[in-house]
PANU-175426 format. One record per residue (C-alpha): residue number from 1; residue in one letter; chain; x, y, z. Coordinates in nm, 3 decimals. Layout:
BEGIN
SITE  num  residuo  cadena     east    north       up
SITE  NUM        A       A        X        Y        Z
...
END
This chain:
BEGIN
SITE  num  residuo  cadena     east    north       up
SITE    1        M       A   10.122   10.871    7.065
SITE    2        H       A    9.869   10.932    7.333
SITE    3        I       A    9.991   10.870    7.709
SITE    4        V       A    9.723   10.859    7.970
SITE    5        D       A    9.841   10.887    8.355
SITE    6        V       A    9.619   10.738    8.646
SITE    7        T       A    9.671   10.769    9.002
SITE    8        M       A    9.511   10.816    9.326
SITE    9        F       A    9.847   11.015    9.449
SITE   10        Y       A    9.708   11.337    9.330
SITE   11        A       A    9.544   11.584    9.581
SITE   12        P       A    9.606   11.966    9.677
SITE   13        A       A    9.874   11.873    9.939
SITE   14        S       A   10.045   11.556    9.757
SITE   15        G       A   10.385   11.590    9.710
SITE   16        G       A   10.628   11.408    9.470
SITE   17        V       A   10.353   11.238    9.256
SITE   18        R       A   10.182   11.561    9.137
SITE   19        T       A   10.489   11.738    9.097
SITE   20        Y       A   10.609   11.462    8.871
SITE   21        L       A   10.307   11.466    8.650
SITE   22        Q       A   10.258   11.826    8.627
SITE   23        A       A   10.607   11.845    8.485
SITE   24        K       A   10.544   11.550    8.238
SITE   25        R       A   10.233   11.717    8.119
SITE   26        E       A   10.429   12.047    8.085
SITE   27        I       A   10.713   11.919    7.892
SITE   28        L       A   10.533   11.658    7.691
SITE   29        S       A   10.269   11.906    7.564
SITE   30        Q       A   10.555   12.054    7.366
SITE   31        V       A   10.610   11.783    7.171
SITE   32        P       A   10.467   11.748    6.815
SITE   33        G       A   10.275   11.440    6.814
SITE   34        L       A   10.212   11.354    7.167
SITE   35        R       A    9.912   11.414    7.369
SITE   36        T       A    9.889   11.349    7.726
SITE   37        S       A    9.594   11.306    7.968
SITE   38        L       A    9.559   11.271    8.335
SITE   39        L       A    9.251   11.043    8.497
SITE   40        V       A    9.267   11.137    8.893
SITE   41        P       A    9.010   11.092    9.155
SITE   42        G       A    8.771   11.411    9.231
SITE   43        A       A    8.442   11.497    9.407
SITE   44        E       A    8.254   11.377    9.078
SITE   45        R       A    8.291   11.289    8.723
SITE   46        D       A    8.452   11.600    8.511
SITE   47        S       A    8.680   11.665    8.236
SITE   48        L       A    8.850   11.991    8.163
SITE   49        G       A    9.089   11.986    7.878
SITE   50        N       A    9.333   11.666    7.911
SITE   51        H       A    9.242   11.664    8.281
SITE   52        H       A    8.978   11.402    8.385
SITE   53        T       A    8.825   11.304    8.692
SITE   54        L       A    8.599   11.027    8.844
SITE   55        P       A    8.428   11.006    9.191
SITE   56        A       A    8.632   10.856    9.501
SITE   57        L       A    8.567   10.825    9.849
SITE   58        R       A    8.729   11.131   10.058
SITE   59        L       A    8.968   10.918   10.298
SITE   60        P       A    8.947   11.086   10.659
SITE   61        L       A    9.228   11.265   10.765
SITE   62        G       A    9.371   11.162   10.430
SITE   63        Q       A    9.516   11.536   10.352
SITE   64        G       A    9.265   11.552   10.073
SITE   65        Y       A    9.340   11.184    9.922
SITE   66        R       A    9.034   11.000    9.759
SITE   67        F       A    9.007   10.657    9.701
SITE   68        P       A    8.885   10.488    9.411
SITE   69        L       A    8.654   10.178    9.479
SITE   70        R       A    8.510   10.048    9.155
SITE   71        A       A    8.799    9.908    8.922
SITE   72        R       A    8.524    9.877    8.664
SITE   73        L       A    8.452   10.252    8.639
SITE   74        W       A    8.832   10.337    8.607
SITE   75        R       A    8.868   10.072    8.320
SITE   76        D       A    8.592   10.196    8.118
SITE   77        A       A    8.730   10.558    8.166
SITE   78        L       A    9.073   10.443    8.029
SITE   79        G       A    8.911   10.272    7.761
SITE   80        A       A    8.718   10.590    7.648
SITE   81        L       A    9.036   10.775    7.609
SITE   82        A       A    9.192   10.529    7.392
SITE   83        P       A    9.588   10.553    7.484
SITE   84        D       A    9.859   10.435    7.311
SITE   85        I       A   10.038   10.361    7.653
SITE   86        I       A    9.883   10.364    8.007
SITE   87        E       A   10.110   10.472    8.314
SITE   88        A       A    9.974   10.378    8.709
SITE   89        G       A   10.094   10.576    8.958
SITE   90        D       A    9.957   10.395    9.259
SITE   91        P       A    9.926    9.979    9.356
SITE   92        Y       A    9.553    9.996    9.418
SITE   93        V       A    9.224    9.989    9.230
SITE   94        T       A    9.354   10.234    8.960
SITE   95        A       A    9.666   10.004    8.893
SITE   96        W       A    9.410    9.676    8.861
SITE   97        A       A    9.204    9.902    8.665
SITE   98        A       A    9.500   10.011    8.391
SITE   99        L       A    9.611    9.655    8.352
SITE  100        D       A    9.238    9.535    8.249
SITE  101        A       A    9.234    9.837    8.020
SITE  102        S       A    9.568    9.767    7.863
SITE  103        Q       A    9.461    9.415    7.814
SITE  104        R       A    9.139    9.523    7.617
SITE  105        L       A    9.311    9.798    7.435
SITE  106        G       A    9.602    9.572    7.338
SITE  107        V       A    9.852    9.845    7.472
SITE  108        P       A   10.144    9.844    7.695
SITE  109        V       A   10.066    9.943    8.063
SITE  110        V       A   10.359   10.116    8.299
SITE  111        G       A   10.352   10.075    8.674
SITE  112        F       A   10.530   10.355    8.848
SITE  113        Y       A   10.659   10.219    9.187
SITE  114        H       A   10.673   10.567    9.368
SITE  115        S       A   10.623   10.455    9.769
SITE  116        D       A   10.783   10.141    9.926
SITE  117        L       A   10.446   10.035   10.032
SITE  118        P       A   10.517    9.703   10.217
SITE  119        R       A   10.812    9.903   10.430
SITE  120        L       A   10.560   10.205   10.493
SITE  121        M       A   10.292    9.995   10.617
SITE  122        G       A   10.556    9.739   10.786
SITE  123        D       A   10.679   10.007   11.013
SITE  124        R       A   10.329   10.076   11.117
SITE  125        F       A   10.162    9.801   11.142
SITE  126        G       A   10.454    9.500   11.196
SITE  127        R       A   10.642    9.273   10.949
SITE  128        Q       A   10.373    9.044   10.927
SITE  129        V       A   10.184    9.316   10.737
SITE  130        G       A   10.482    9.399   10.544
SITE  131        R       A   10.544    9.048   10.429
SITE  132        R       A   10.186    9.024   10.283
SITE  133        L       A   10.186    9.332   10.111
SITE  134        E       A   10.512    9.209    9.966
SITE  135        R       A   10.343    8.939    9.823
SITE  136        Y       A   10.067    9.148    9.693
SITE  137        V       A   10.322    9.415    9.524
SITE  138        V       A   10.471    9.121    9.348
SITE  139        N       A   10.154    8.970    9.229
SITE  140        L       A   10.062    9.327    9.087
SITE  141        Y       A   10.386    9.459    8.916
SITE  142        R       A   10.483    9.153    8.742
SITE  143        R       A   10.183    9.190    8.513
SITE  144        F       A   10.292    9.515    8.406
SITE  145        D       A   10.524    9.556    8.084
SITE  146        S       A   10.745    9.787    8.247
SITE  147        V       A   10.795    9.879    8.641
SITE  148        L       A   10.982   10.227    8.721
SITE  149        A       A   11.177   10.290    9.023
SITE  150        P       A   11.271   10.646    9.107
SITE  151        C       A   11.594   10.521    9.293
SITE  152        Q       A   11.839   10.247    9.222
SITE  153        A       A   11.759   10.091    9.572
SITE  154        M       A   11.400   10.058    9.507
SITE  155        A       A   11.469    9.905    9.184
SITE  156        D       A   11.688    9.656    9.355
SITE  157        R       A   11.428    9.600    9.587
SITE  158        L       A   11.170    9.505    9.338
SITE  159        R       A   11.446    9.272    9.145
SITE  160        D       A   11.505    9.106    9.466
SITE  161        W       A   11.129    9.025    9.511
SITE  162        G       A   11.155    8.858    9.156
SITE  163        I       A   11.000    9.151    8.937
SITE  164        D       A   11.226    9.151    8.662
SITE  165        Q       A   11.126    9.423    8.412
SITE  166        V       A   11.227    9.695    8.628
SITE  167        R       A   11.372   10.024    8.522
SITE  168        V       A   11.551   10.312    8.709
SITE  169        Q       A   11.340   10.660    8.624
SITE  170        P       A   11.470   10.933    8.836
SITE  171        L       A   11.245   11.251    8.902
SITE  172        G       A   11.350   11.600    8.794
SITE  173        V       A   11.367   11.944    8.959
SITE  174        D       A   11.261   12.269    8.807
SITE  175        L       A   11.551   12.435    8.785
SITE  176        Q       A   11.422   12.754    8.680
SITE  177        R       A   11.158   12.789    8.981
SITE  178        F       A   11.426   12.630    9.225
SITE  179        H       A   11.697   12.865    9.206
SITE  180        P       A   11.970   13.051    9.449
SITE  181        S       A   11.832   13.394    9.277
SITE  182        C       A   11.492   13.349    9.502
SITE  183        K       A   11.714   13.392    9.802
SITE  184        D       A   11.494   13.665   10.008
SITE  185        P       A   11.686   13.804   10.332
SITE  186        A       A   11.321   13.921   10.459
SITE  187        L       A   11.256   13.566   10.566
SITE  188        R       A   11.497   13.598   10.865
SITE  189        E       A   11.334   13.950   10.950
SITE  190        E       A   10.953   13.784   10.955
SITE  191        L       A   11.123   13.486   11.175
SITE  192        G       A   11.317   13.710   11.415
SITE  193        L       A   11.654   13.578   11.383
SITE  194        A       A   11.946   13.746   11.419
SITE  195        P       A   12.194   13.765   11.123
SITE  196        E       A   12.431   13.501   11.262
SITE  197        T       A   12.128   13.236   11.295
SITE  198        R       A   12.202   12.910   11.095
SITE  199        L       A   11.871   12.867   10.945
SITE  200        L       A   11.770   12.487   10.866
SITE  201        V       A   11.484   12.391   10.700
SITE  202        F       A   11.220   12.116   10.644
SITE  203        I       A   10.924   12.087   10.418
SITE  204        G       A   10.719   11.812   10.375
SITE  205        R       A   10.406   11.615   10.554
SITE  206        N       A   10.439   11.525   10.899
SITE  207        S       A   10.421   11.142   10.827
SITE  208        R       A   10.546   10.881   11.066
SITE  209        E       A   10.824   10.809   10.757
SITE  210        K       A   10.941   11.171   10.771
SITE  211        N       A   11.078   11.133   11.132
SITE  212        I       A   11.013   11.492   11.235
SITE  213        D       A   11.034   11.366   11.585
SITE  214        I       A   11.401   11.306   11.517
SITE  215        L       A   11.432   11.688   11.371
SITE  216        L       A   11.300   11.822   11.712
SITE  217        A       A   11.554   11.614   11.924
SITE  218        T       A   11.841   11.709   11.683
SITE  219        M       A   11.737   12.118   11.743
SITE  220        K       A   11.746   12.042   12.091
SITE  221        R       A   12.103   11.935   12.093
SITE  222        L       A   12.191   12.227   11.877
SITE  223        G       A   12.052   12.479   12.086
SITE  224        N       A   12.096   12.829   12.043
SITE  225        G       A   12.280   12.973   11.718
SITE  226        Y       A   12.047   12.717   11.504
SITE  227        H       A   11.692   12.741   11.424
SITE  228        L       A   11.482   12.497   11.196
SITE  229        L       A   11.151   12.622   11.014
SITE  230        L       A   10.921   12.330   10.952
SITE  231        I       A   10.636   12.391   10.706
SITE  232        G       A   10.388   12.119   10.590
SITE  233        P       A   10.040   11.964   10.656
SITE  234        G       A   10.032   11.812   11.045
SITE  235        M       A   10.360   11.985   11.190
SITE  236        P       A   10.358   11.969   11.564
SITE  237        R       A   10.264   12.308   11.748
SITE  238        Q       A   10.447   12.200   12.081
SITE  239        V       A   10.815   12.256   11.941
SITE  240        P       A   11.160   12.378   12.113
SITE  241        A       A   11.220   12.719   12.128
SITE  242        N       A   11.475   12.703   11.821
SITE  243        V       A   11.179   12.573   11.586
SITE  244        T       A   10.930   12.735   11.416
SITE  245        S       A   10.626   12.526   11.299
SITE  246        F       A   10.343   12.615   11.035
SITE  247        D       A   10.106   12.344   10.999
SITE  248        R       A    9.999   12.420   10.620
SITE  249        C       A   10.076   12.391   10.234
SITE  250        C       A   10.245   12.627   10.081
SITE  251        G       A   10.287   12.694    9.722
SITE  252        I       A   10.547   12.653    9.485
SITE  253        Y       A   10.703   12.989    9.487
SITE  254        E       A   10.691   12.985    9.851
SITE  255        V       A   10.861   12.703    9.850
SITE  256        A       A   11.148   12.828    9.651
SITE  257        R       A   11.196   13.136    9.841
SITE  258        V       A   11.220   12.976   10.144
SITE  259        L       A   11.450   12.713   10.046
SITE  260        A       A   11.679   12.970    9.858
SITE  261        S       A   11.689   13.187   10.216
SITE  262        S       A   11.801   12.941   10.452
SITE  263        D       A   12.146   12.789   10.487
SITE  264        A       A   12.065   12.409   10.467
SITE  265        M       A   11.784   12.147   10.486
SITE  266        L       A   11.771   11.927   10.754
SITE  267        H       A   11.588   11.560   10.647
SITE  268        A       A   11.543   11.292   10.869
SITE  269        G       A   11.343   11.061   10.627
SITE  270        T       A   11.452   10.696   10.590
SITE  271        R       A   11.187   10.580   10.333
SITE  272        E       A   11.255   10.810   10.074
SITE  273        T       A   11.230   10.669    9.709
SITE  274        F       A   11.353   10.967    9.559
SITE  275        G       A   11.358   11.258    9.812
SITE  276        L       A   11.252   11.540    9.557
SITE  277        I       A   11.246   11.803    9.858
SITE  278        A       A   11.617   11.744    9.878
SITE  279        Q       A   11.687   11.802    9.536
SITE  280        E       A   11.490   12.103    9.536
SITE  281        A       A   11.684   12.226    9.800
SITE  282        M       A   12.012   12.153    9.660
SITE  283        A       A   11.879   12.340    9.309
SITE  284        S       A   11.781   12.615    9.565
SITE  285        G       A   12.176   12.647    9.637
SITE  286        I       A   12.147   12.499    9.991
SITE  287        P       A   12.320   12.140   10.112
SITE  288        V       A   12.145   11.872   10.285
SITE  289        V       A   12.195   11.738   10.627
SITE  290        G       A   12.045   11.412   10.605
SITE  291        A       A   11.955   11.041   10.705
SITE  292        K       A   12.205   10.817   10.524
SITE  293        A       A   11.922   10.565   10.408
SITE  294        G       A   11.681   10.539   10.088
SITE  295        A       A   11.716   10.770    9.805
SITE  296        L       A   11.912   11.019    9.987
SITE  297        K       A   12.209   10.802   10.007
SITE  298        E       A   12.227   10.782    9.637
SITE  299        N       A   12.092   11.161    9.577
SITE  300        V       A   12.297   11.367    9.810
SITE  301        P       A   12.678   11.330    9.684
SITE  302        L       A   12.954   11.406    9.899
SITE  303        G       A   13.005   11.796    9.891
SITE  304        A       A   12.654   11.883    9.859
SITE  305        G       A   12.582   11.773   10.233
SITE  306        I       A   12.643   11.526   10.503
SITE  307        L       A   12.480   11.220   10.554
SITE  308        C       A   12.472   11.062   10.903
SITE  309        R       A   12.329   10.767   11.101
SITE  310        P       A   11.964   10.726   11.047
SITE  311        L       A   11.728   10.818   11.344
SITE  312        D       A   12.003   10.948   11.551
SITE  313        P       A   11.933   11.297   11.665
SITE  314        E       A   12.303   11.335   11.829
SITE  315        A       A   12.478   11.213   11.493
SITE  316        M       A   12.246   11.420   11.286
SITE  317        A       A   12.341   11.729   11.533
SITE  318        D       A   12.718   11.648   11.505
SITE  319        A       A   12.672   11.645   11.130
SITE  320        C       A   12.495   11.966   11.133
SITE  321        Q       A   12.816   12.129   11.315
SITE  322        S       A   13.057   11.945   11.116
SITE  323        L       A   12.879   12.114   10.790
SITE  324        F       A   12.897   12.478   10.944
SITE  325        R       A   13.250   12.432   11.043
SITE  326        N       A   13.318   12.419   10.661
SITE  327        D       A   13.213   12.636   10.368
SITE  328        V       A   12.865   12.574   10.355
SITE  329        V       A   12.812   12.833   10.072
SITE  330        A       A   13.062   12.626    9.861
SITE  331        S       A   12.883   12.297    9.950
SITE  332        G       A   12.527   12.484    9.820
SITE  333        R       A   12.718   12.605    9.516
SITE  334        Y       A   12.809   12.214    9.441
SITE  335        A       A   12.457   12.102    9.514
SITE  336        R       A   12.314   12.333    9.255
SITE  337        R       A   12.581   12.220    8.978
SITE  338        Y       A   12.502   11.837    9.086
SITE  339        V       A   12.155   11.905    9.016
SITE  340        E       A   12.176   12.089    8.698
SITE  341        L       A   12.376   11.816    8.585
SITE  342        H       A   12.175   11.525    8.682
SITE  343        F       A   11.813   11.599    8.764
SITE  344        S       A   11.673   11.839    8.509
SITE  345        W       A   11.306   11.762    8.452
SITE  346        E       A   11.369   11.785    8.030
SITE  347        S       A   11.639   11.521    8.078
SITE  348        A       A   11.430   11.262    8.297
SITE  349        M       A   11.101   11.336    8.027
SITE  350        K       A   11.368   11.264    7.718
SITE  351        N       A   11.446   10.926    7.918
SITE  352        L       A   11.101   10.823    7.977
SITE  353        L       A   10.966   10.901    7.636
SITE  354        E       A   11.230   10.680    7.495
SITE  355        H       A   11.139   10.410    7.720
SITE  356        Y       A   10.773   10.500    7.601
SITE  357        R       A   10.845   10.474    7.224
SITE  358        Q       A   11.040   10.121    7.303
SITE  359        L       A   10.751    9.974    7.476
SITE  360        C       A   10.525   10.109    7.171
SITE  361        A       A   10.760    9.975    6.903
SITE  362        S       A   10.661   10.318    6.714
SITE  363        S       A   10.888   10.410    6.433
SITE  364        E       A   10.801   10.800    6.489
SITE  365        L       A   11.078   10.973    6.683
SITE  366        H       A   10.980   11.243    6.928
SITE  367        V       A   11.195   11.511    7.055
SITE  368        I       A   11.150   11.729    7.329
SITE  369        P       A   11.251   12.082    7.212
SITE  370        Q       A   11.507   12.274    7.409
SITE  371        K       A   11.468   12.565    7.594
SITE  372        A       A   11.652   12.891    7.428
END
C-alpha cells in the first residue's frame, strides 16, 4: 500500500500537523509492504526520498507557510506518485487537487479536518464570514470518502453540518521524547527563579485563538510566587514582571526539557481541535490548567489538571492556586499515566492504518512492529 499525504500545513514553524505527519512517516515506514510519501509546498519543485515539494507562494507574515495556487500542478504530481490512498490535510487548493487525483486514479481519498476554519475566521472577521466558510467546508468535505477529526467535539460539529462519513482520529504523543526524565533543574537558574517559585509554561504560536492576553492577565493576578515562561513565534515583548517571553521557535528536545522542568502548563486556547502541546506537557509529567473548551475539555481529565471558565483571567488564576494547594506532583504523575494509556503514536497509527485498509478493501494485513 502506498499512502500519500498532501497539505499546505507544513512549514518550519508549523505545529500539530507537521508533528502528526512526521510521526506517521516514522512509524509506518517500519511496516513491511507499506510506503509513505509527503507532498508539500516549497520554494521549488524537488524530491528527496519520499519527501516531495512543489513551488508555492510564500505567505507574508505567514510564519513560513506557502499557499498553492494551481490545483492542476498538485493533481498531476499526485497522479505521478500513483498512491493507493491519498490524505489531504488542509481545506484549500491541495484538498481539491487530492479529490481530482483520486477520481482519476480510482483510489480512496481522506480529508483530515485539523483546524476549525469557520470558527477561526469567524472570530476574526465576523459571523457572516464564518457561515460562508461553513458552507464551503460542507461542500468540500462531503466529497471525501472519509473525514478524520482529531476530537469528538469536532466530529460532532461536522456531523451537525451534514457531513456523515466522519471518524474520530486522535493524534498521539512521542512518549520517549516527552518524558519526566527530561527535567533539568538548571532551567530555573537560567530564568533567575527562586526554588519555591511555581513555574508555569506555554509553548506555541501567538495567534488569536491561543489567547495569550488571557495568560498575561492571569499572571498579573497571580503575582509574586508564580512565573510564566512563554515560547513561540510572535510572543509579546511587553509582559508582566513575572513572565519571561521568547519570540522564537524551539526544537523538540528543548520543548521536552522546558515542559518537564516546569510545574504546570497554562493554556487559554478555546479553539483547540486536539491540543497537542497539552498532551506533550502531560506526557512530560506536569498537569494542565486550561480553558474548559474545545479538545482540552475532552483530553485533560479530572486529576491531570484543572479546567476553568474560558477567557476569564480571574477563573484561571483561581484554578492555578487550587492546583498548587493540592499535590501537583501527583497530578503530574497521573497525567503521564493517562497519556501513556490513551495517546501513544503507535496506537493512533495502528487505528489509522486499519481504517486505510478498510477503505482500500485490501486483503493484506499490515502490522505495526511493537517496540522492545
